[in-house]
N, C-alpha and C positions, 0 to 999 in steps of 0.2 A: 590599271588595276585595277583600280575605281571602275574605268567605263564598262570589264569586264563585267564586273559584280550587279553593277546595274542591270544588264545588260538582261542578267540571268531572271532579274527575280523580277521584269518588269511582264504587264498583262503581256497576253497575245489577240490577234484583230482575226477572227476566221472568217475566212469569204463567206461560208455560206452554200448553200446547194440551190436556195430559190430567190426570187426577187418579189416585187409586188406587183407585176404584170397578170393580166389576167388569167395568159395558160400557167403560170404559174400558181397560182392560189388554187386554178381546177389540181395544179398536182399537187398540191401539202393538203388539200382535201383527201387526194386519192393516201398520199404516204399516211396522213392521221388515221383514216381506217386503215389501211394493212397494219400498222401498230396494233390498233385495237384488235383484232381480228388475233394477230401476232399472239399480245400478252393473252386474251381469251380462251387460244386452243393450246396453247401450253399450260393455262391455271386447268383447264379442265381434263388433259391427259394427266397433267400431275393429281389433281383428284381423284380421277378414277384410277391412278397404278394404287393408290393411298388405300383407296374404300375397298376394293373390288377383288377379294380373295382369289379368284383364276391368276391375276394379274399379280401376284407375291410369285414370280422368278426371276432369276439371275437377269433374265433378258428386259426383262421390263423396268429390275431395279435402274439396270445401267439407262435404258432408254430415261429415266427420270432425271436421272442427273445428266442426260443432254440437253432436257426441258429446261431445268436451272439454268440454263449453260447461254438458252436460246433468248428465256426472260433476260437473263444480263447482258447481249447483246444489245437488245431492244431498249432497255431501261438506260444504258453509258453513253447513247449515242441519238437515238430521236428523240428526246425532250429537249437538249438543250439547243441541238440544234429547231426546232419548235420553239423556246422561246427567244432565240436572236430574231426569229423569221417573224415573229409579234413584236415585238418590243425594236425591229426595225436597228438593230445591232447588231455586230459579232465578235463581243469583246469576251474575252476569258482569261483566269487570273492564271500566274504558273503555278500556281495547285492544282487547279481545275484543269487544267492543261495535263500538267504528270500525269493526276491520278485516271483520268480519259484513257490516257496511253498503257501506264500500267494495267490497267482491269481490262482492256481491250488482248491484250497481250494477253494475260492469264487467261481469259475466257477461249484466244483462241488456241491458243499453248493444248491447253487443257482439253480443247473441243479434238485436237487432232489426235491425241491421245486415245481421248478417251474411242472415240470411231475405231481405230483401230484395236481396241480392248475388245469394242463389242462386236468384231472381225472374228473376231481367237472364239467368242461366244457362242456366234451359230458354226464357226468348224465343228467343236468339241459337239454342238447338238446334232448335227448330221451327220459327224462322222463318226464319232463315236458317243453314241447315245449310252448305253449302259454306263461308261464311266460319269456321266451330266453329272448326276448329284453331288458326283467325290469331286468332280476335276475343277466345279464353279460352285461349292457348299460358299456360305457365307462370307466366311471370312477373306476367300480369296476373291471374293467379290468387293469387300470393305477394300482388301489391298490395290486394286485393278483402280477404284475411283479414287482413294488416297494417292496414287501413280498419279491421276492424270492433274488433278487437283496440286499437288507439290511440283509438279514439272513448270504446267502454267505460273504459279509464282515464282522460281527459280529464272527461267527463261526473263520474266517479265521485269524484276525485281532488277536481274544483271541487265539488262539491255537499256529499258526505263534510266535508271542510274546513271548509264553512261552516257545516253542518249543529253540528259539535261544539264554533263556538265561540260558541255560544248558551250562557248561563248555565243552570243546572239546579237549582234549588235547594227547589223544591219537591219533590212524592213521586220517588223514580228507578225505581218500580216501571215498567216496560214493560208495558202489554196485549197482547201480543202474544208469541208463542213463538222469535220472532228479533229481533235490531235491524234494522228496516226503519225507512227516512227518517220517515214518516209516522207511525209510532208514537211514534218519538223526539223527535219536533216538540211531540206533546201534552203534555208534560211540561217543555219550556222554562217558566219564567217573566215570561222577554221576550216583545216584542209581535211573533210569527213572522207576521202575518199578509201583510206586504209580499213576506215569502219564499217564504209558501205560494201565495201571487197567481202569483207569479216561477215558481212550481215547475210548478204548472197551465199556464203557460202555456210554461216548456223542456219540460215532460213532451209537451202537442201536437205541437210540432215535432219534436221526436225520436222521436216513435208517427207523426205524421202523414207526415211525409218519406218517411221508408221505405214506408209503407201507400203512400203515390200511387204510388208506383215498381213496389209488385208491383201493381197496380190496371192501372197503365198494362203492364205486361208482360205480364199473364194476360190485356188484353182483344187485344191483338195474337197469344197466343198460341190464346186461345176460336175465334178467326176464322180463323186459318191452319189449329188445326186442322177448324175445321168447311168447308174448302174442299178437304181430303182427299180424293182418292178410293181409299186402300186405308185399308180397317176394319180389317187387323191395324196398317198404321201408326199409324190413327186412334186403334185402342183401348191401342196399344202409350203415346204419347202424352198421351192423359186421363190413363190413369193413371198415369206420372209426377207429371204436374202435379200431380192430386189427393193423392196425398200431401204435397207441399209446401204446397199449402194450406189442407187439414186440420191441417200442424203451428203452420202463419201464422195460422190461427183460433182453434189453440189458446192460443197468444202470446199474443197481441195481445188477444184479448179480456180479460183477466186484467187484462196490464199498461195497457189501457187504463180496468178500475173503478179500479186504485189509483190512477193517477197523470193518471187526466184528470178525474175526477169527485172535486169537492174535500170535504175528509173529514168533513164534517158532513151529508153527503149518505149514510155507510157508517157503518156500527156497526164497533165494536172486533171481536165475532164473525165477520160479514161478511169484515171482510180477513182474519182467523183463515185461515176457508174457503180464501178465493182464493186466500190467500197459500200454502195447504197445497197447496192444485191446482198452482200454476204453480212449488213447489218441489221435487212429490214425485210429481204424477200427471204432468203433462207431460213432463219428463225419463223419465220409464217410459214412454209408449207412442210417443215419439218414434223410437226403434229397430223397434220392434213395427210400427209403419206401414208405415215404409219397407221394412223384412226382410216383412211379407207382402206387400204389394202392387207389389213387383219381382224383377223375376224372375230378374236378376242376384245379387242378394244372394243369395235363395233356393238358386240353382246353386250358391251359392260358400258357402254352408253346406251341401249337403247333399257336395260335396265334400270338405271339410273332417271330415265326420263318417266318409265313405268312409274318409278316409286311418287316422285313429283304428281303424276297423273297428264299428265302432258301429253303421249301419245290413247291417253284416255280420250283426252276433250277432241281430240282431230278425230 
């Protein structure tokens, strides 16, 4: 019993993604640049949505929540990875590991639910525009956001508490660059097969239910867009919806690989690559996808640059 308690409260060691060889130093610099771009891009998008009255709409309110979640993904994983790389060691306390796992799961589930609710927003905007002010009034938007965050908190609390109650009496070396649930389960000296099966089933439900809502919403949207007579209106609807579909594909592609495919079918190296993708690349790409494809965001950015005198100087 004492051995089990001791194993649970011990620190873990993260293997890390990078060594101190030449190519990895270049890769670390690239990660640092992308991380900075991700924080800056999401911060700019949040600032524009907050300050420009033309962006005070339900769609951009939901988009601001997506940016907050993306900032969270970046801050929970990359700074610790960078600190371990610079210090030359990868230790993380039990509490730090628990916090990383909890917040990553919170933001992952919240983002999945939020993306599905954003697809409903696009469905109402395209298919039922006259009812949009009522169906997407402020109270409904707040309920959507609250639902996404509370879903994340609930799932993260349950999964993290169960995972950390397993005894870790063997190696405490996590073959990953942050504490993620599948990587941590591999270290347990208890039989986790039943839990891993339930995790795969719950992962399917958590992923497939929002995906079914997204697919249903966009099937109606596509039908409505194809029936539009105005080419300009059709182009605007297609541009806005395609941005969201791109973000959905990036997020759900990585999530399905990690949580729907059993761990025996992918290696730790593959897990590292996929995890880096959804914790760094996707949060950096999301604001670029929305800002480059949405005319309102580009106009808001030009307006801000004009105020600061940047455009006139050029």
